[in-house]
C-alpha positions in Angstrom: -38.5 -85.6 -54.6 -38.8 -81.8 -54.4 -35.9 -79.4 -54.8 -36.3 -75.9 -53.3 -33.8 -73.0 -53.6 -33.8 -70.6 -50.6 -32.8 -67.4 -52.4 -32.3 -63.7 -51.9 -29.6 -61.4 -53.3 -29.5 -59.5 -50.0 -27.6 -60.9 -47.0 -28.9 -61.0 -43.4 -32.4 -62.1 -44.3 -32.3 -65.5 -42.5 -31.6 -67.7 -45.5 -29.4 -70.1 -43.6 -31.7 -70.0 -40.5 -34.6 -71.0 -42.8 -32.7 -73.9 -44.4 -31.5 -75.2 -41.0 -34.9 -75.2 -39.5 -36.7 -76.5 -42.6 -34.3 -79.4 -42.8 -34.6 -80.2 -39.1 -38.4 -80.1 -39.1 -38.7 -82.2 -42.2 -36.3 -84.8 -40.8 -37.5 -84.9 -37.2 -41.2 -84.0 -37.4 -42.0 -85.7 -40.7 -39.4 -88.4 -41.0 -38.2 -87.1 -44.3 -34.8 -87.7 -45.9 -33.3 -84.3 -46.6 -30.2 -83.1 -48.5 -28.9 -79.6 -47.8 -26.7 -78.0 -50.5 -24.7 -75.1 -49.1 -24.2 -72.6 -52.0 -22.8 -69.8 -50.0 -19.0 -69.4 -49.7 -19.4 -68.2 -46.1 -20.3 -71.9 -45.3 -22.7 -71.2 -42.5 -24.8 -74.3 -43.3 -21.7 -76.5 -43.6 -20.4 -75.2 -40.2 -23.7 -75.6 -38.5 -24.1 -79.2 -39.7 -20.5 -80.2 -39.0 -19.5 -80.7 -42.6 -15.9 -80.9 -43.7 -15.3 -79.3 -47.2 -12.2 -81.5 -47.6 -14.7 -84.5 -47.9 -16.3 -83.0 -50.9 -17.8 -79.6 -51.7 -19.9 -77.6 -54.1 -17.0 -75.7 -55.6 -15.4 -78.9 -56.7 -18.7 -80.1 -58.1 -19.2 -77.0 -60.2 -15.7 -77.2 -61.6 -16.3 -80.9 -62.5 -17.4 -81.9 -65.9 -21.0 -83.2 -66.3 -21.3 -86.9 -65.4 -25.0 -87.4 -64.7 -24.4 -85.9 -61.3 -22.4 -88.8 -60.0 -19.5 -86.7 -58.8 -21.9 -84.5 -56.9 -23.5 -87.5 -55.3 -20.1 -88.8 -54.3 -19.4 -85.4 -52.6 -22.4 -85.7 -50.3 -21.7 -86.3 -46.6 -23.7 -87.1 -43.5 -24.3 -84.4 -40.9 -24.6 -84.3 -37.1 -28.4 -84.3 -37.4 -30.2 -87.6 -38.2 -32.0 -87.6 -41.5 -30.0 -84.7 -43.0 -27.1 -85.0 -45.4 -25.2 -82.1 -46.9 -23.2 -81.1 -50.0 -20.8 -78.6 -48.3 -19.6 -75.2 -49.3 -16.0 -74.0 -49.7 -14.2 -70.7 -49.6 -13.3 -70.9 -53.3 -17.0 -70.8 -54.3 -16.6 -67.1 -54.4 -14.2 -67.6 -57.4 -16.9 -69.2 -59.4 -18.8 -66.2 -60.8 -21.7 -65.9 -63.3 -19.3 -65.1 -66.2 -17.7 -68.5 -65.8 -21.1 -70.2 -65.8 -21.9 -68.4 -69.0 -18.7 -69.4 -70.7 -19.4 -73.1 -69.9 -23.2 -73.5 -69.7 -22.9 -77.2 -68.8 -21.6 -76.1 -65.4 -25.1 -74.7 -64.6 -26.6 -78.1 -65.3 -24.6 -80.1 -62.8 -26.9 -79.7 -59.8 -29.9 -80.5 -62.0 -28.1 -83.7 -63.1 -27.6 -84.5 -59.5 -31.2 -84.0 -58.6 -32.4 -86.2 -61.5 -30.0 -89.0 -60.5 -31.0 -88.8 -56.8 -34.7 -88.9 -57.8 -33.9 -92.1 -59.8 -32.1 -93.6 -56.8 -35.0 -92.5 -54.4 -32.4 -91.4 -51.9 -34.1 -88.2 -50.6 -37.5 -86.7 -50.2 -36.4 -83.1 -50.2 -33.3 -81.1 -51.4 -32.9 -77.6 -49.9 -30.3 -75.4 -51.6 -29.1 -72.4 -49.6 -28.2 -69.7 -52.1 -25.5 -67.0 -51.7 -26.4 -63.3 -51.5 -25.4 -62.8 -55.1 -26.5 -64.0 -58.5 -23.4 -66.1 -59.3 -22.6 -69.6 -60.6 -23.9 -71.3 -57.4 -27.2 -69.4 -57.5 -27.6 -70.1 -61.2 -27.0 -73.8 -60.7 -29.5 -73.8 -57.8 -32.3 -72.2 -59.8 -31.6 -74.5 -62.8 -32.1 -77.5 -60.5 -35.0 -76.2 -58.4 -38.7 -76.9 -58.6 -39.5 -73.8 -56.6 -38.0 -70.8 -54.8 -38.5 -69.6 -51.3 -37.5 -66.0 -50.8 -36.8 -65.0 -47.2 -37.1 -61.2 -46.8 -36.5 -58.8 -44.0 -39.3 -56.2 -44.1 -37.3 -53.0 -44.7 -37.3 -50.5 -47.5 -34.1 -51.8 -49.1 -35.4 -55.4 -49.3 -38.8 -54.3 -50.7 -37.2 -52.2 -53.4 -34.9 -55.1 -54.3 -37.8 -57.5 -54.7 -38.5 -56.5 -58.3 -35.0 -57.2 -59.4 -35.0 -60.6 -57.7 -38.3 -61.5 -59.3 -36.8 -60.5 -62.7 -33.8 -62.8 -62.2 -36.1 -65.7 -61.3 -38.2 -64.9 -64.4 -35.1 -64.9 -66.6 -34.1 -68.3 -65.2 -37.4 -69.8 -66.5 -35.8 -69.7 -70.0 -33.6 -72.5 -68.8 -35.9 -74.0 -66.2 -39.4 -73.4 -67.4 -41.1 -75.2 -64.5 -39.4 -73.0 -61.8 -42.0 -71.3 -59.7 -42.0 -69.0 -56.7 -43.3 -71.0 -53.7 -43.6 -67.8 -51.7 -42.0 -64.8 -50.0 -41.2 -65.5 -46.3 -41.0 -62.4 -44.1 -38.5 -63.0 -41.4 -37.4 -61.3 -38.2 -40.9 -59.8 -37.9 -41.8 -57.7 -34.9 -44.7 -55.6 -34.0 -44.3 -52.0 -35.3 -46.4 -49.8 -37.6 -43.7 -49.7 -40.2 -43.2 -53.5 -40.3 -46.9 -54.2 -40.4 -47.3 -51.6 -43.2 -44.5 -53.2 -45.2 -46.0 -56.6 -44.8 -49.3 -55.3 -46.0 -47.6 -53.8 -49.0 -46.0 -57.1 -49.8 -49.2 -59.0 -49.5 -50.9 -56.5 -51.8 -48.2 -57.0 -54.5 -49.8 -60.1 -56.0 -46.9 -62.3 -55.0 -47.5 -65.4 -52.8 -46.5 -64.6 -49.2 -46.1 -67.0 -46.3 -47.1 -66.1 -42.7 -44.2 -64.2 -41.1 -41.4 -65.6 -38.9 -41.3 -63.6 -35.6 -38.0 -62.2 -34.4 -36.5 -64.2 -31.5 -33.2 -64.0 -29.6 -33.4 -67.8 -29.6 -32.3 -67.8 -33.3 -28.9 -66.3 -32.3 -28.7 -68.9 -29.5 -29.3 -71.6 -32.0 -26.2 -70.8 -33.9 -24.0 -70.9 -30.8 -25.6 -74.2 -29.6 -25.4 -75.7 -33.1 -28.9 -77.0 -32.6 -32.0 -76.2 -34.6 -34.9 -74.4 -32.9 -36.9 -77.6 -32.5 -34.1 -78.9 -30.2 -32.9 -75.8 -28.4 -36.1 -73.8 -28.2 -39.2 -75.4 -29.8 -41.7 -73.1 -28.1 -39.9 -69.9 -29.1 -41.8 -67.6 -31.4 -39.5 -68.4 -34.3 -39.6 -72.1 -33.5 -43.4 -72.2 -33.6 -43.5 -70.1 -36.8 -41.1 -72.2 -38.7 -43.1 -75.3 -38.0 -46.2 -73.5 -39.3 -44.3 -72.4 -42.4 -43.0 -75.8 -43.2 -46.4 -77.3 -42.9 -47.8 -74.8 -45.4 -44.8 -75.2 -47.7 -45.3 -79.0 -47.8 -49.0 -78.5 -48.5 -48.3 -76.5 -51.7 -47.1 -73.0 -51.1 -48.0 -69.5 -49.8 -51.2 -67.6 -50.2 -51.6 -65.0 -52.9 
């Protein structure tokens, strides 16, 4: 079983879109059993997959005492997409900040306990954790539990400048989770312009592993209204084709350096 955190401290970089399409492709194209963990208080993943926070959510899990992940497992619910289950988000996730996690370090271990127990039960092939656009308790728990990190990035000056800080945070988390690695940077919402291509070239020259980009497509917005992943609503769209290519490479090991 492999656990991946989809993480960036900036909002609007397609973290939720990436998790949705990864989960759908893994389940539909490869027949894999996938668990999505919605770590963002906005709850976009939970809404998309038809989850009800009243039936169990991550905020409750992070408030719960450590119990080998059994409470977290009991909070998992099925989704409206075959092969994908979810641990939902809740509005009060925003109340769980990094300070609280530091005051009670065991809270940061709860998701790792869950992944260990699920691996023993052989219940899932992949766990995808959608992180919030902040380094808070939910993000900390995700990085403690994860085998690797995928970093979606919009190719603008702000995102590129913020990359160093994000990489430093990931490096700091290796003190708790020494095996955590960066699977790759995923440029999203790509379109053909000299500035975007220069930014991508700059990123690829940084020494970090970088996946092939995901092209910008209006079909991504349509996807959220339809509540259908791209492989259902627009499999031949630019983004639909690119996400399939990305997942194939991710499953094969990671991005190119």
